[in-house]
BAVOVO-250199 format. One line per field, with one value per atom (N, C-alpha, C): chain; x, y, z; residue number from 0; residue in three letters. Coordinates in nm, 3 decimals. Example, Ala and Ser with C-alpha at 12.3 -4.5 7.8 and 13.67 -1.06 7.14 Angstrom:
// BAVOVO-250199
chaine (A,A,A,A,A,A)
c1 (1.319,1.230,1.320,1.285,1.367,1.290)
c2 (-0.569,-0.450,-0.330,-0.225,-0.106,0.003)
c3 (0.780,0.780,0.780,0.708,0.714,0.787)
num (0,0,0,1,1,1)
residu (ALA,ALA,ALA,SER,SER,SER)
//
This chain:
// BAVOVO-250199
chaine (A,A,A,A,A,A,A,A,A,A,A,A,A,A,A,A,A,A,A,A,A,A,A,A,A,A,A,A,A,A,A,A,A,A,A,A,A,A,A,A,A,A,A,A,A,A,A,A,A,A,A,A,A,A,A,A,A,A,A,A,A,A,A,A,A,A,A,A,A,A,A,A,A,A,A,A,A,A,A,A,A,A,A,A,A,A,A,A,A,A,A,A,A,A,A,A,A,A,A,A,A,A,A,A,A,A,A,A,A,A,A,A,A,A,A,A,A,A,A,A,A,A,A,A,A,A,A,A,A,A,A,A,A,A,A,A,A,A,A,A,A,A,A,A,A,A,A,A,A,A,A,A,A,A,A,A,A,A,A,A,A,A,A,A,A,A,A,A,A,A,A,A,A,A,A,A,A,A,A,A,A,A,A,A,A,A,A,A,A,A,A,A,A,A,A,A,A,A,A,A,A,A,A,A,A,A,A,A,A,A,A,A,A,A,A,A,A,A,A,A,A,A,A,A,A,A,A,A,A,A,A,A,A,A,A,A,A,A,A,A,A,A,A,A,A,A,A,A,A,A,A,A,A,A,A,A,A,A,A,A,A,A,A,A,A,A,A,A,A,A,A,A,A,A,A,A,A,A,A,A,A,A,A,A,A,A,A,A,A,A,A,A,A,A,A,A,A,A,A,A,A,A,A,A,A,A,A,A,A,A,A,A,A,A,A,A,A,A,A,A,A,A,A,A,A,A,A,A,A,A,A,A,A,A,A,A,A,A,A,A,A,A,A,A,A,A,A,A,A,A,A,A,A,A,A,A,A,A,A,A,A,A,A,A,A,A,A,A,A,A,A,A,A,A,A,A,A,A,A,A,A,A,A,A,A,A,A,A,A,A,A,A,A,A,A,A,A,A,A,A,A,A,A,A,A,A,A,A,A,A,A,A,A,A,A,A,A,A,A,A,A,A,A,A,A,A,A,A,A,A,A,A,A,A,A,A,A,A,A,A,A,A,A,A,A,A,A,A,A,A,A,A,A,A,A,A,A,A,A,A,A,A,A,A,A,A,A,A,A,A,A,A,A,A,A,A,A,A,A,A,A,A,A,A,A,A,A,A,A,A,A,A,A,A,A,A,A,A,A,A,A,A,A,A,A,A,A,A,A,A,A,A,A,A,A,A,A,A,A,A,A,A,A,A,A,A,A,A,A,A,A,A,A,A,A,A,A,A,A,A,A,A,A,A,A,A)
c1 (-3.838,-3.724,-3.824,-3.781,-3.811,-3.778,-3.858,-3.747,-3.806,-3.771,-3.776,-3.792,-3.908,-3.852,-3.845,-3.702,-3.759,-3.751,-3.848,-3.852,-3.829,-3.701,-3.656,-3.676,-3.741,-3.755,-3.725,-3.716,-3.665,-3.783,-3.919,-4.011,-4.115,-4.085,-4.144,-4.071,-4.021,-3.990,-4.105,-4.057,-4.183,-4.124,-4.183,-4.110,-4.230,-4.207,-4.303,-4.226,-4.289,-4.209,-4.336,-4.258,-4.328,-4.256,-4.349,-4.227,-4.242,-4.145,-4.133,-4.099,-4.216,-4.155,-4.182,-4.100,-4.082,-4.219,-4.264,-4.411,-4.481,-4.526,-4.608,-4.529,-4.610,-4.595,-4.692,-4.652,-4.710,-4.681,-4.778,-4.788,-4.755,-4.675,-4.606,-4.648,-4.585,-4.629,-4.625,-4.648,-4.594,-4.626,-4.574,-4.558,-4.502,-4.488,-4.431,-4.332,-4.225,-4.172,-4.154,-4.235,-4.226,-4.156,-4.109,-3.957,-4.057,-4.184,-4.258,-4.236,-4.233,-4.233,-4.072,-4.002,-3.843,-3.901,-3.851,-3.838,-3.770,-3.803,-3.751,-3.583,-3.553,-3.402,-3.347,-3.369,-3.301,-3.241,-3.121,-3.155,-3.069,-2.998,-2.934,-3.068,-3.139,-3.197,-3.300,-3.375,-3.417,-3.357,-3.251,-3.168,-3.150,-3.139,-3.146,-3.264,-3.405,-3.495,-3.535,-3.504,-3.500,-3.386,-3.266,-3.199,-3.230,-3.308,-3.394,-3.500,-3.611,-3.676,-3.649,-3.607,-3.502,-3.458,-3.395,-3.328,-3.478,-3.524,-3.634,-3.708,-3.747,-3.864,-3.783,-3.628,-3.573,-3.475,-3.558,-3.561,-3.655,-3.799,-3.879,-3.939,-3.918,-3.945,-3.843,-3.724,-3.608,-3.598,-3.582,-3.601,-3.445,-3.469,-3.345,-3.287,-3.357,-3.275,-3.363,-3.302,-3.340,-3.377,-3.423,-3.401,-3.487,-3.382,-3.398,-3.377,-3.476,-3.470,-3.369,-3.326,-3.213,-3.267,-3.191,-3.201,-3.195,-3.297,-3.275,-3.239,-3.175,-3.164,-3.235,-3.286,-3.447,-3.336,-3.414,-3.447,-3.377,-3.426,-3.300,-3.240,-3.104,-3.000,-3.010,-3.054,-3.071,-3.136,-3.244,-3.366,-3.328,-3.233,-3.171,-3.037,-2.978,-2.905,-2.967,-3.037,-3.126,-3.189,-3.242,-3.297,-3.192,-3.060,-2.930,-2.936,-2.930,-2.882,-2.973,-3.135,-3.189,-3.161,-3.159,-3.169,-3.026,-2.921,-2.825,-2.823,-2.903,-2.950,-2.991,-3.062,-3.165,-3.119,-3.012,-2.875,-2.832,-2.773,-2.678,-2.684,-2.878,-2.917,-2.965,-2.963,-2.998,-2.811,-2.729,-2.607,-2.584,-2.596,-2.535,-2.653,-2.710,-2.780,-2.753,-2.684,-2.587,-2.698,-2.737,-2.845,-2.763,-2.826,-2.809,-2.862,-2.880,-2.948,-2.937,-2.981,-3.014,-3.093,-2.999,-3.118,-3.139,-3.293,-3.330,-3.355,-3.341,-3.459,-3.567,-3.682,-3.818,-3.877,-3.753,-3.836,-3.810,-3.780,-3.753,-3.811,-3.845,-3.999,-4.082,-4.135,-4.286,-4.279,-4.191,-4.201,-4.243,-4.169,-4.164,-4.346,-4.424,-4.465,-4.661,-4.603,-4.786,-4.723,-4.565,-4.595,-4.510,-4.485,-4.429,-4.383,-4.279,-4.192,-4.284,-4.356,-4.422,-4.580,-4.561,-4.694,-4.679,-4.790,-4.855,-4.878,-4.825,-4.865,-4.966,-5.135,-5.200,-5.175,-5.147,-5.151,-5.001,-4.935,-4.823,-4.958,-5.010,-5.097,-5.203,-5.275,-5.366,-5.317,-5.131,-5.117,-5.023,-5.006,-4.954,-5.056,-5.222,-5.297,-5.351,-5.313,-5.321,-5.271,-5.168,-5.055,-5.024,-5.052,-5.042,-5.151,-5.286,-5.433,-5.437,-5.406,-5.468,-5.621,-5.639,-5.870,-5.833,-5.734,-5.739,-5.611,-5.651,-5.472,-5.386,-5.270,-5.210,-5.106,-5.070,-5.047,-4.922,-4.937,-4.808,-4.659,-4.622,-4.473,-4.490,-4.588,-4.562,-4.607,-4.690,-4.728,-4.549,-4.480,-4.372,-4.265,-4.226,-4.164,-4.186,-4.336,-4.398,-4.330,-4.370,-4.320,-4.184,-4.087,-3.954,-3.942,-4.007,-3.948,-4.067,-4.152,-4.191,-4.109,-4.048,-3.952,-3.810,-3.767,-3.610,-3.712,-3.796,-3.856,-3.828,-3.895,-3.891,-3.775,-3.670,-3.604,-3.446,-3.485,-3.363,-3.329,-3.420,-3.395,-3.309,-3.321,-3.264,-3.165,-3.103,-2.974,-2.916,-2.932,-2.874,-2.847,-2.930,-2.927,-2.815,-2.823,-2.672,-2.576,-2.549,-2.459,-2.368,-2.488,-2.405,-2.364,-2.435,-2.390,-2.265,-2.239,-2.105,-2.044,-1.870,-1.830,-1.827,-1.826,-1.868,-1.696,-1.683,-1.543,-1.530,-1.489,-1.452,-1.413,-1.423,-1.304,-1.231,-1.112,-0.990,-0.995,-1.063,-1.101,-1.194,-1.266,-1.353,-1.361,-1.417,-1.431,-1.551,-1.578,-1.696,-1.738,-1.906,-1.948,-2.068,-2.103,-2.237,-2.269,-2.168,-2.238,-2.251,-2.200,-2.210,-2.041,-2.039,-1.935,-1.894,-1.827,-1.871,-1.724)
c2 (-0.122,-0.191,-0.385,-0.481,-0.591,-0.673,-0.805,-0.930,-1.031,-1.116,-1.244,-1.375,-1.397,-1.500,-1.681,-1.759,-1.908,-1.991,-2.036,-2.161,-2.340,-2.340,-2.431,-2.571,-2.675,-2.839,-2.903,-3.019,-3.089,-3.067,-3.166,-3.162,-3.030,-2.963,-2.811,-2.685,-2.606,-2.494,-2.378,-2.347,-2.208,-2.065,-1.949,-1.854,-1.740,-1.604,-1.525,-1.351,-1.321,-1.164,-1.063,-0.959,-0.849,-0.724,-0.614,-0.482,-0.379,-0.350,-0.306,-0.163,-0.070,0.053,0.101,0.142,0.179,0.037,0.102,-0.064,-0.079,0.000,-0.082,-0.157,-0.318,-0.441,-0.456,-0.503,-0.499,-0.610,-0.696,-0.845,-0.790,-0.915,-0.920,-1.071,-1.149,-1.274,-1.420,-1.476,-1.606,-1.756,-1.857,-1.988,-2.121,-2.218,-2.325,-2.316,-2.422,-2.420,-2.604,-2.675,-2.863,-2.931,-3.029,-3.139,-3.239,-3.259,-3.391,-3.433,-3.349,-3.427,-3.530,-3.529,-3.674,-3.745,-3.808,-3.951,-3.881,-3.941,-3.901,-3.962,-4.056,-4.109,-4.019,-3.945,-3.862,-3.715,-3.696,-3.616,-3.472,-3.523,-3.383,-3.285,-3.376,-3.312,-3.267,-3.274,-3.224,-3.068,-3.154,-2.968,-2.891,-2.901,-2.845,-2.730,-2.820,-2.748,-2.672,-2.710,-2.577,-2.468,-2.464,-2.410,-2.331,-2.343,-2.264,-2.238,-2.284,-2.193,-2.080,-2.053,-1.933,-1.891,-1.894,-1.838,-1.732,-1.798,-1.696,-1.647,-1.699,-1.624,-1.454,-1.502,-1.382,-1.238,-1.300,-1.270,-1.164,-1.265,-1.184,-1.080,-1.081,-0.952,-0.902,-0.976,-0.816,-0.763,-0.917,-0.792,-0.760,-0.706,-0.528,-0.679,-0.697,-0.875,-0.981,-1.086,-1.243,-1.305,-1.365,-1.423,-1.565,-1.637,-1.764,-1.860,-2.005,-2.059,-2.117,-2.145,-2.209,-2.335,-2.483,-2.579,-2.593,-2.692,-2.754,-2.871,-2.967,-3.109,-3.189,-3.257,-3.357,-3.474,-3.604,-3.711,-3.799,-3.769,-3.835,-3.795,-3.838,-3.710,-3.711,-3.802,-3.870,-3.735,-3.745,-3.585,-3.462,-3.454,-3.369,-3.347,-3.410,-3.415,-3.350,-3.394,-3.410,-3.285,-3.213,-3.065,-2.987,-2.991,-2.914,-2.913,-2.969,-3.001,-2.920,-2.927,-2.842,-2.707,-2.654,-2.546,-2.467,-2.506,-2.534,-2.482,-2.591,-2.511,-2.379,-2.364,-2.238,-2.130,-2.168,-2.018,-1.992,-2.089,-2.106,-1.992,-2.034,-1.974,-1.789,-1.795,-1.664,-1.569,-1.641,-1.576,-1.560,-1.644,-1.632,-1.525,-1.490,-1.324,-1.204,-1.223,-1.086,-1.068,-1.174,-1.093,-1.110,-1.008,-1.058,-1.120,-1.242,-1.318,-1.319,-1.333,-1.343,-1.414,-1.488,-1.636,-1.591,-1.734,-1.689,-1.840,-1.862,-2.036,-2.067,-2.085,-2.122,-2.067,-2.071,-2.047,-1.885,-1.776,-1.636,-1.582,-1.647,-1.678,-1.660,-1.798,-1.782,-1.692,-1.654,-1.555,-1.410,-1.385,-1.278,-1.207,-1.338,-1.372,-1.354,-1.496,-1.508,-1.498,-1.445,-1.454,-1.524,-1.616,-1.789,-1.826,-1.894,-1.977,-2.187,-2.167,-2.287,-2.301,-2.212,-2.198,-2.313,-2.331,-2.420,-2.374,-2.433,-2.389,-2.309,-2.356,-2.302,-2.150,-2.109,-2.045,-1.905,-1.987,-1.873,-1.835,-1.879,-1.875,-1.738,-1.766,-1.709,-1.558,-1.562,-1.385,-1.375,-1.435,-1.346,-1.344,-1.365,-1.354,-1.185,-1.192,-1.062,-0.943,-0.989,-0.899,-0.825,-0.870,-0.871,-0.837,-0.833,-0.787,-0.844,-1.022,-1.110,-1.160,-1.151,-1.210,-1.361,-1.438,-1.637,-1.626,-1.752,-1.829,-1.838,-1.801,-1.874,-2.005,-2.090,-2.257,-2.206,-2.315,-2.340,-2.331,-2.354,-2.340,-2.205,-2.126,-1.966,-1.844,-1.952,-1.877,-1.874,-2.027,-1.934,-1.906,-1.896,-1.820,-1.634,-1.637,-1.504,-1.471,-1.491,-1.516,-1.503,-1.571,-1.521,-1.376,-1.375,-1.203,-1.124,-1.128,-0.992,-1.001,-1.148,-1.142,-1.025,-1.041,-1.026,-0.824,-0.784,-0.666,-0.611,-0.681,-0.596,-0.598,-0.702,-0.797,-0.672,-0.727,-0.647,-0.532,-0.462,-0.268,-0.259,-0.360,-0.321,-0.383,-0.486,-0.544,-0.452,-0.350,-0.300,-0.198,-0.108,-0.022,-0.026,-0.162,-0.249,-0.207,-0.200,-0.273,-0.136,-0.030,0.107,0.156,0.137,0.201,0.161,0.028,-0.024,-0.127,-0.159,-0.233,-0.371,-0.492,-0.609,-0.633,-0.712,-0.780,-0.921,-1.013,-1.113,-1.152,-1.222,-1.244,-1.329,-1.305,-1.386,-1.484,-1.448,-1.538,-1.504,-1.600,-1.535,-1.615,-1.594,-1.678,-1.729,-1.805,-1.899,-1.950,-1.910,-1.965,-1.996,-2.079,-2.160,-2.142,-2.209,-2.188,-2.073,-1.933,-1.843,-1.767,-1.755,-1.622,-1.450,-1.428,-1.282,-1.231)
c3 (1.779,1.770,1.707,1.667,1.594,1.641,1.736,1.801,1.714,1.698,1.626,1.805,1.822,1.903,1.859,1.882,1.887,1.986,1.958,2.046,2.024,1.992,1.934,1.955,1.922,1.890,1.732,1.755,1.654,1.559,1.607,1.537,1.519,1.574,1.565,1.672,1.555,1.612,1.579,1.703,1.723,1.653,1.627,1.577,1.618,1.663,1.679,1.659,1.607,1.592,1.630,1.718,1.771,1.744,1.809,1.747,1.868,1.954,2.065,2.030,2.079,2.134,2.254,2.328,2.491,2.481,2.603,2.705,2.621,2.488,2.336,2.298,2.280,2.224,2.124,1.966,1.892,1.822,1.800,1.716,1.606,1.514,1.354,1.279,1.379,1.310,1.412,1.379,1.443,1.373,1.406,1.336,1.390,1.336,1.333,1.178,1.213,1.127,1.164,1.100,1.115,0.979,1.089,1.001,1.016,1.021,0.957,0.819,0.791,0.599,0.614,0.688,0.679,0.788,0.737,0.826,0.974,1.114,1.186,1.209,1.170,1.223,1.072,0.995,0.958,0.965,1.070,1.134,1.068,0.962,0.881,0.862,0.763,0.771,0.746,0.836,0.958,1.018,1.026,1.087,0.945,0.843,0.719,0.713,0.780,0.761,0.852,0.974,1.091,1.042,1.015,0.961,0.827,0.692,0.612,0.683,0.737,0.767,0.868,0.929,1.041,0.922,0.830,0.801,0.684,0.659,0.571,0.663,0.778,0.853,0.884,0.927,0.971,0.858,0.687,0.590,0.554,0.567,0.572,0.623,0.747,0.884,0.922,0.895,0.867,1.033,1.147,1.284,1.308,1.410,1.480,1.540,1.639,1.704,1.781,1.851,1.829,1.999,2.013,2.162,2.127,2.203,2.205,2.306,2.374,2.494,2.484,2.602,2.641,2.676,2.621,2.624,2.771,2.858,2.956,2.960,3.053,3.074,3.078,3.019,3.004,3.152,3.158,3.188,3.133,3.008,2.868,2.828,2.862,2.753,2.632,2.586,2.410,2.374,2.407,2.391,2.378,2.494,2.515,2.409,2.379,2.294,2.136,2.124,1.995,1.977,2.083,2.091,2.087,2.198,2.156,2.001,1.951,1.770,1.714,1.750,1.707,1.710,1.836,1.922,1.797,1.780,1.710,1.606,1.492,1.345,1.400,1.464,1.436,1.505,1.577,1.648,1.542,1.499,1.368,1.258,1.191,1.126,1.163,1.292,1.349,1.339,1.377,1.363,1.209,1.128,0.951,0.950,0.984,0.906,1.009,1.083,1.162,1.253,1.296,1.412,1.583,1.671,1.795,1.853,1.903,2.020,2.165,2.211,2.328,2.340,2.504,2.574,2.685,2.671,2.816,2.823,2.975,3.005,3.025,3.034,2.996,3.170,3.270,3.409,3.365,3.324,3.278,3.200,3.114,2.992,3.033,3.128,3.228,3.357,3.397,3.538,3.470,3.320,3.232,3.196,3.196,3.057,3.191,3.257,3.389,3.500,3.559,3.664,3.793,3.709,3.821,3.691,3.753,3.702,3.659,3.738,3.687,3.619,3.539,3.417,3.357,3.297,3.202,3.040,2.932,2.831,2.811,2.833,2.802,2.887,3.032,3.072,2.969,2.909,2.837,2.716,2.667,2.563,2.575,2.694,2.762,2.723,2.862,2.878,2.777,2.612,2.513,2.426,2.467,2.345,2.417,2.551,2.617,2.614,2.624,2.588,2.453,2.339,2.268,2.203,2.227,2.215,2.096,2.089,1.930,1.985,1.877,1.847,1.894,1.929,1.959,1.995,2.080,2.123,2.030,1.994,1.926,1.959,1.853,1.902,2.018,2.048,2.214,2.205,2.050,2.038,1.995,1.908,1.884,2.002,2.043,2.198,2.250,2.321,2.382,2.265,2.144,2.068,2.123,2.082,2.161,2.276,2.355,2.469,2.556,2.464,2.464,2.400,2.301,2.238,2.340,2.391,2.483,2.611,2.667,2.766,2.748,2.623,2.570,2.556,2.501,2.480,2.637,2.756,2.830,2.936,2.894,3.025,2.906,2.811,2.682,2.739,2.713,2.804,2.903,3.000,3.147,3.154,3.095,3.051,2.961,2.895,2.788,2.882,2.999,3.062,3.155,3.199,3.330,3.264,3.077,3.051,3.050,3.002,2.949,3.095,3.264,3.360,3.416,3.353,3.425,3.327,3.356,3.272,3.351,3.268,3.339,3.284,3.434,3.398,3.436,3.416,3.459,3.568,3.691,3.795,3.767,3.780,3.806,3.923,4.017,4.220,4.254,4.305,4.376,4.543,4.670,4.766,4.781,4.850,4.789,4.931,4.964,5.095,5.038,5.156,5.073,4.958,4.877,4.715,4.627,4.707,4.631,4.623,4.517,4.517,4.550,4.586,4.670,4.607)
num (0,0,0,1,1,1,2,2,2,3,3,3,4,4,4,5,5,5,6,6,6,7,7,7,8,8,8,9,9,9,10,10,10,11,11,11,12,12,12,13,13,13,14,14,14,15,15,15,16,16,16,17,17,17,18,18,18,19,19,19,20,20,20,21,21,21,22,22,22,23,23,23,24,24,24,25,25,25,26,26,26,27,27,27,28,28,28,29,29,29,30,30,30,31,31,31,32,32,32,33,33,33,34,34,34,35,35,35,36,36,36,37,37,37,38,38,38,39,39,39,40,40,40,41,41,41,42,42,42,43,43,43,44,44,44,45,45,45,46,46,46,47,47,47,48,48,48,49,49,49,50,50,50,51,51,51,52,52,52,53,53,53,54,54,54,55,55,55,56,56,56,57,57,57,58,58,58,59,59,59,60,60,60,61,61,61,62,62,62,63,63,63,64,64,64,65,65,65,66,66,66,67,67,67,68,68,68,69,69,69,70,70,70,71,71,71,72,72,72,73,73,73,74,74,74,75,75,75,76,76,76,77,77,77,78,78,78,79,79,79,80,80,80,81,81,81,82,82,82,83,83,83,84,84,84,85,85,85,86,86,86,87,87,87,88,88,88,89,89,89,90,90,90,91,91,91,92,92,92,93,93,93,94,94,94,95,95,95,96,96,96,97,97,97,98,98,98,99,99,99,100,100,100,101,101,101,102,102,102,103,103,103,104,104,104,105,105,105,106,106,106,107,107,107,108,108,108,109,109,109,110,110,110,111,111,111,112,112,112,113,113,113,114,114,114,115,115,115,116,116,116,117,117,117,118,118,118,119,119,119,120,120,120,121,121,121,122,122,122,123,123,123,124,124,124,125,125,125,126,126,126,127,127,127,128,128,128,129,129,129,130,130,130,131,131,131,132,132,132,133,133,133,134,134,134,135,135,135,136,136,136,137,137,137,138,138,138,139,139,139,140,140,140,141,141,141,142,142,142,143,143,143,144,144,144,145,145,145,146,146,146,147,147,147,148,148,148,149,149,149,150,150,150,151,151,151,152,152,152,153,153,153,154,154,154,155,155,155,156,156,156,157,157,157,158,158,158,159,159,159,160,160,160,161,161,161,162,162,162,163,163,163,164,164,164,165,165,165,166,166,166,167,167,167,168,168,168,169,169,169,170,170,170,171,171,171,172,172,172,173,173,173,174,174,174,175,175,175,176,176,176,177,177,177,178,178,178,179,179,179,180,180,180,181,181,181)
residu (MET,MET,MET,ARG,ARG,ARG,ILE,ILE,ILE,LEU,LEU,LEU,GLY,GLY,GLY,ILE,ILE,ILE,ASP,ASP,ASP,PRO,PRO,PRO,GLY,GLY,GLY,LEU,LEU,LEU,ARG,ARG,ARG,THR,THR,THR,THR,THR,THR,GLY,GLY,GLY,PHE,PHE,PHE,GLY,GLY,GLY,ILE,ILE,ILE,ILE,ILE,ILE,GLU,GLU,GLU,ALA,ALA,ALA,ASP,ASP,ASP,GLY,GLY,GLY,PRO,PRO,PRO,ARG,ARG,ARG,LEU,LEU,LEU,GLY,GLY,GLY,TYR,TYR,TYR,VAL,VAL,VAL,ALA,ALA,ALA,SER,SER,SER,GLY,GLY,GLY,THR,THR,THR,ILE,ILE,ILE,ARG,ARG,ARG,THR,THR,THR,ASP,ASP,ASP,SER,SER,SER,VAL,VAL,VAL,ALA,ALA,ALA,ILE,ILE,ILE,GLY,GLY,GLY,GLN,GLN,GLN,LEU,LEU,LEU,PRO,PRO,PRO,ALA,ALA,ALA,ARG,ARG,ARG,LEU,LEU,LEU,LYS,LYS,LYS,ILE,ILE,ILE,ILE,ILE,ILE,PHE,PHE,PHE,ASP,ASP,ASP,GLY,GLY,GLY,VAL,VAL,VAL,ARG,ARG,ARG,GLU,GLU,GLU,VAL,VAL,VAL,ALA,ALA,ALA,ALA,ALA,ALA,ARG,ARG,ARG,TYR,TYR,TYR,GLN,GLN,GLN,PRO,PRO,PRO,SER,SER,SER,CYS,CYS,CYS,ALA,ALA,ALA,ALA,ALA,ALA,MET,MET,MET,GLU,GLU,GLU,ILE,ILE,ILE,VAL,VAL,VAL,PHE,PHE,PHE,VAL,VAL,VAL,ASN,ASN,ASN,VAL,VAL,VAL,ASN,ASN,ASN,PRO,PRO,PRO,GLN,GLN,GLN,SER,SER,SER,THR,THR,THR,LEU,LEU,LEU,LEU,LEU,LEU,LEU,LEU,LEU,GLY,GLY,GLY,GLN,GLN,GLN,ALA,ALA,ALA,ARG,ARG,ARG,GLY,GLY,GLY,ALA,ALA,ALA,ALA,ALA,ALA,LEU,LEU,LEU,THR,THR,THR,ALA,ALA,ALA,LEU,LEU,LEU,VAL,VAL,VAL,SER,SER,SER,THR,THR,THR,ASP,ASP,ASP,LEU,LEU,LEU,ASP,ASP,ASP,VAL,VAL,VAL,SER,SER,SER,GLU,GLU,GLU,TYR,TYR,TYR,THR,THR,THR,ALA,ALA,ALA,LEU,LEU,LEU,GLN,GLN,GLN,MET,MET,MET,LYS,LYS,LYS,LYS,LYS,LYS,ALA,ALA,ALA,ILE,ILE,ILE,VAL,VAL,VAL,GLY,GLY,GLY,HIS,HIS,HIS,GLY,GLY,GLY,GLN,GLN,GLN,ALA,ALA,ALA,ARG,ARG,ARG,LYS,LYS,LYS,GLU,GLU,GLU,GLN,GLN,GLN,ILE,ILE,ILE,GLN,GLN,GLN,GLU,GLU,GLU,MET,MET,MET,VAL,VAL,VAL,MET,MET,MET,ARG,ARG,ARG,LEU,LEU,LEU,LEU,LEU,LEU,LYS,LYS,LYS,LEU,LEU,LEU,PRO,PRO,PRO,GLY,GLY,GLY,LEU,LEU,LEU,PRO,PRO,PRO,GLY,GLY,GLY,LYS,LYS,LYS,ASP,ASP,ASP,ALA,ALA,ALA,ALA,ALA,ALA,ASP,ASP,ASP,ALA,ALA,ALA,LEU,LEU,LEU,GLY,GLY,GLY,LEU,LEU,LEU,ALA,ALA,ALA,ILE,ILE,ILE,CYS,CYS,CYS,HIS,HIS,HIS,ALA,ALA,ALA,HIS,HIS,HIS,ALA,ALA,ALA,GLY,GLY,GLY,ALA,ALA,ALA,SER,SER,SER,PHE,PHE,PHE,ALA,ALA,ALA,ALA,ALA,ALA,MET,MET,MET,ALA,ALA,ALA,ARG,ARG,ARG,GLY,GLY,GLY,THR,THR,THR,THR,THR,THR,LEU,LEU,LEU,GLU,GLU,GLU,ARG,ARG,ARG,ARG,ARG,ARG,SER,SER,SER,HIS,HIS,HIS,ALA,ALA,ALA,GLN,GLN,GLN,TYR,TYR,TYR,LYS,LYS,LYS,ARG,ARG,ARG,GLY,GLY,GLY,ARG,ARG,ARG,ALA,ALA,ALA,TYR,TYR,TYR)
//
């Protein structure tokens, strides 16, 4: 299975492609899509670069599925909105190429790669390099994207097995006790 990981960003969107064959992982490619060539105030042009770049990566490497980071809420709401638009451009590009997209939080990815959710970028880079047996450290955005692909390679199989074993149904009602649904 070939997995494309995307770490969305308005200035720099990271991508990483891995091959997963059971527990074995292999590096295919990684890099970044940069929008520095366009002025900061030209948001539509930046979103187009992200959209076109993600489509180009998907067309070139022919992944079978994709994994993307879920945007978290920043202290600055304007930054969150801009990041959400960049994420939307990348997500739309993936869906337009008929890829199944799974979404993971940064916390989930960090736990899967490093073992704890408070990992720094340098720790993710180091673990991605070790897990994929790379000769050097990948860039920070590319490492996050590769981390998302690795996270999906490990978690995706578990989620698929759970989906095959049970039917998921939406609850029409629930009892709440201490903030939990039962």
